[in-house]
MARVEX-976002 format. One record per residue (C-alpha): x, y, z; chain; residue in three letters. Coordinates in nm, 3 decimals, always signed. Layout:
BEGIN
X, Y, Z, A, ALA
...
This chain:
BEGIN
+9.839, +7.629, +9.669, A, UNK
+10.145, +7.719, +9.606, A, UNK
+10.387, +7.623, +9.721, A, UNK
+10.842, +7.803, +9.743, A, UNK
+11.078, +7.667, +9.840, A, UNK
+11.419, +7.839, +9.789, A, UNK
+11.730, +7.785, +9.974, A, UNK
+11.990, +8.064, +10.055, A, UNK
+12.305, +8.061, +10.220, A, UNK
+12.220, +8.157, +10.611, A, UNK
+12.370, +8.514, +10.627, A, UNK
+12.084, +8.568, +10.310, A, UNK
+11.849, +8.418, +10.477, A, UNK
+11.481, +8.588, +10.543, A, UNK
+11.309, +8.622, +10.883, A, UNK
+11.073, +8.376, +10.806, A, UNK
+11.305, +8.086, +10.618, A, UNK
+11.134, +7.816, +10.660, A, UNK
+10.818, +7.871, +10.820, A, UNK
+10.515, +7.754, +10.607, A, UNK
+10.234, +7.962, +10.589, A, UNK
+9.906, +7.893, +10.420, A, UNK
+9.755, +8.227, +10.261, A, UNK
+9.360, +8.207, +10.173, A, UNK
+9.243, +8.449, +9.943, A, UNK
+9.541, +8.525, +9.824, A, UNK
+9.517, +8.476, +9.394, A, UNK
+9.494, +8.860, +9.361, A, UNK
+9.479, +9.212, +9.523, A, UNK
+9.532, +9.219, +9.793, A, UNK
+9.572, +8.853, +9.895, A, UNK
+9.912, +8.888, +9.602, A, UNK
+10.047, +9.107, +9.844, A, UNK
+10.039, +8.882, +10.143, A, UNK
+10.198, +8.631, +9.939, A, UNK
+10.497, +8.805, +9.769, A, UNK
+10.552, +8.940, +10.161, A, UNK
+10.613, +8.628, +10.275, A, UNK
+10.798, +8.510, +10.012, A, UNK
+11.044, +8.818, +10.055, A, UNK
+11.123, +8.709, +10.376, A, UNK
+11.161, +8.349, +10.222, A, UNK
+10.821, +8.167, +10.381, A, UNK
+10.719, +7.864, +10.255, A, UNK
+10.348, +7.948, +10.094, A, UNK
+10.016, +7.781, +10.008, A, UNK
+9.781, +7.933, +9.771, A, UNK
+9.466, +7.849, +9.864, A, UNK
+9.146, +8.013, +9.655, A, UNK
+8.924, +8.026, +9.442, A, UNK
+8.912, +7.876, +9.094, A, UNK
+8.735, +8.202, +8.927, A, UNK
+9.051, +8.374, +9.096, A, UNK
+9.332, +8.191, +8.985, A, UNK
+9.228, +8.241, +8.674, A, UNK
+9.493, +8.429, +8.460, A, UNK
+9.711, +8.427, +8.739, A, UNK
+10.073, +8.369, +8.580, A, UNK
+10.298, +8.016, +8.688, A, UNK
+10.552, +8.066, +8.909, A, UNK
+10.819, +7.783, +8.932, A, UNK
+10.903, +7.826, +9.283, A, UNK
+10.454, +7.821, +9.350, A, UNK
+10.226, +7.537, +9.303, A, UNK
+9.857, +7.686, +9.446, A, UNK
+9.589, +7.510, +9.518, A, UNK
+9.238, +7.569, +9.387, A, UNK
+8.930, +7.575, +9.605, A, UNK
+8.611, +7.655, +9.713, A, UNK
+8.625, +7.691, +10.067, A, UNK
+8.268, +7.712, +10.093, A, UNK
+8.197, +7.372, +9.947, A, UNK
+8.147, +7.121, +10.230, A, UNK
+8.556, +6.916, +10.309, A, UNK
+8.709, +7.165, +10.211, A, UNK
+8.921, +7.292, +10.469, A, UNK
+9.005, +6.958, +10.518, A, UNK
+9.117, +6.948, +10.164, A, UNK
+9.294, +7.232, +10.220, A, UNK
+9.484, +7.154, +10.546, A, UNK
+9.584, +6.820, +10.397, A, UNK
+9.731, +6.960, +10.089, A, UNK
+9.943, +7.241, +10.281, A, UNK
+10.061, +6.919, +10.464, A, UNK
+10.151, +6.741, +10.159, A, UNK
+10.309, +7.048, +10.021, A, UNK
+10.501, +7.191, +10.281, A, UNK
+10.531, +6.916, +10.526, A, UNK
+10.372, +7.102, +10.811, A, UNK
+10.190, +7.473, +10.879, A, UNK
+10.306, +7.693, +11.114, A, UNK
+10.139, +8.014, +11.002, A, UNK
+9.738, +8.023, +10.906, A, UNK
+9.636, +8.360, +10.766, A, UNK
+9.246, +8.396, +10.649, A, UNK
+9.271, +8.672, +10.358, A, UNK
+8.931, +8.529, +10.179, A, UNK
+8.688, +8.757, +10.171, A, UNK
+8.375, +8.924, +9.951, A, UNK
+8.229, +9.318, +9.960, A, UNK
+7.949, +9.408, +9.815, A, UNK
+7.732, +9.542, +10.070, A, UNK
+7.407, +9.635, +10.017, A, UNK
+7.163, +9.829, +10.266, A, UNK
+6.935, +9.585, +10.484, A, UNK
+6.648, +9.680, +10.203, A, UNK
+6.811, +9.640, +9.879, A, UNK
+6.960, +9.340, +9.971, A, UNK
+6.767, +8.974, +9.930, A, UNK
+6.881, +8.635, +10.038, A, UNK
+7.141, +8.507, +9.726, A, UNK
+7.352, +8.748, +9.841, A, UNK
+7.360, +8.680, +10.196, A, UNK
+7.427, +8.388, +10.124, A, UNK
+7.695, +8.523, +9.923, A, UNK
+7.839, +8.687, +10.210, A, UNK
+7.808, +8.375, +10.509, A, UNK
+7.944, +8.127, +10.247, A, UNK
+8.307, +8.314, +10.132, A, UNK
+8.311, +8.574, +10.484, A, UNK
+8.232, +8.301, +10.731, A, UNK
+8.241, +7.945, +10.640, A, UNK
+8.453, +7.949, +10.425, A, UNK
+8.668, +8.099, +10.722, A, UNK
+8.523, +7.862, +10.979, A, UNK
+8.615, +7.541, +10.734, A, UNK
+9.024, +7.638, +10.716, A, UNK
+9.019, +7.775, +11.059, A, UNK
+8.900, +7.421, +11.166, A, UNK
+9.150, +7.162, +10.952, A, UNK
+9.362, +7.341, +10.987, A, UNK
+9.485, +7.450, +11.439, A, UNK
+9.523, +7.036, +11.509, A, UNK
+9.828, +7.098, +11.218, A, UNK
+9.982, +7.374, +11.377, A, UNK
+10.308, +7.374, +11.512, A, UNK
+10.291, +7.411, +11.854, A, UNK
+10.406, +7.670, +12.041, A, UNK
+10.516, +7.877, +11.732, A, UNK
+10.205, +7.832, +11.552, A, UNK
+9.995, +8.205, +11.438, A, UNK
+9.727, +8.232, +11.242, A, UNK
+9.592, +8.558, +11.136, A, UNK
+9.334, +8.664, +11.057, A, UNK
+9.307, +9.035, +10.769, A, UNK
+8.887, +9.179, +10.900, A, UNK
+8.820, +9.501, +10.696, A, UNK
+8.772, +9.840, +10.863, A, UNK
+8.392, +9.777, +10.812, A, UNK
+8.465, +9.539, +11.044, A, UNK
+8.492, +9.679, +11.390, A, UNK
+8.163, +9.851, +11.328, A, UNK
+7.840, +9.855, +11.188, A, UNK
+7.802, +10.079, +10.830, A, UNK
+7.560, +10.119, +10.629, A, UNK
+7.520, +9.905, +10.349, A, UNK
+7.778, +9.665, +10.499, A, UNK
+7.817, +9.325, +10.677, A, UNK
+8.060, +9.185, +10.872, A, UNK
+8.173, +8.911, +11.140, A, UNK
+8.466, +8.905, +11.360, A, UNK
+8.560, +8.589, +11.531, A, UNK
+8.866, +8.647, +11.591, A, UNK
+8.903, +8.693, +11.970, A, UNK
+8.653, +8.319, +11.984, A, UNK
+8.975, +8.163, +11.824, A, UNK
+9.236, +8.389, +12.047, A, UNK
+9.012, +8.204, +12.349, A, UNK
+9.018, +7.826, +12.200, A, UNK
+9.371, +7.808, +12.113, A, UNK
+9.620, +8.075, +12.294, A, UNK
+9.666, +7.811, +12.581, A, UNK
+9.755, +7.606, +12.337, A, UNK
+10.077, +7.821, +12.253, A, UNK
+9.884, +7.946, +11.914, A, UNK
+9.849, +8.336, +11.914, A, UNK
+9.550, +8.504, +11.731, A, UNK
+9.528, +8.874, +11.591, A, UNK
+9.320, +9.041, +11.366, A, UNK
+9.454, +9.238, +11.145, A, UNK
+9.229, +9.556, +11.016, A, UNK
+9.321, +9.734, +10.687, A, UNK
+9.125, +10.004, +10.498, A, UNK
+8.948, +9.916, +10.173, A, UNK
+9.212, +9.877, +9.854, A, UNK
+8.960, +10.012, +9.609, A, UNK
+8.888, +9.759, +9.456, A, UNK
+8.615, +9.635, +9.253, A, UNK
+8.411, +9.347, +9.390, A, UNK
+8.063, +9.256, +9.284, A, UNK
């Protein structure tokens, strides 16, 4: 987990000054771009990603990385506690962790499907189950990042979305849940 804290004069504060943000899948690619955008607006940031994704990540003095396989039992709770310890609270959760590399139904196997379920579904469920009780209310937010491929069935792809369910559960408590649908980033993913 990474925590960034920068103090600036009020006139120089960003739009998200002092907001505590936890981002999963944040070490590389689109997740790293998300981190940079939140940092540019002076949010306090907790970065959560798998150990192999954190390898080679340049240390940033204003950030502490939190390494976790979020598909493991109990990992969501550990990540939530670490984000709270680092920032004192969580105002926004960004679910960005995910993996690709789909094959057609006939070419797929259980190992591939297990990887998709673990990374794209189970890890998101673990974190999303653990953090909402700790989100600030009102004003807490959950943002799920999905590829355009998750909007409809495409040959050779598998995707699930459950933003509507989370919004129905948490919206009445003052926690909006939204999805940002991005295009394919072009990153290789095996």
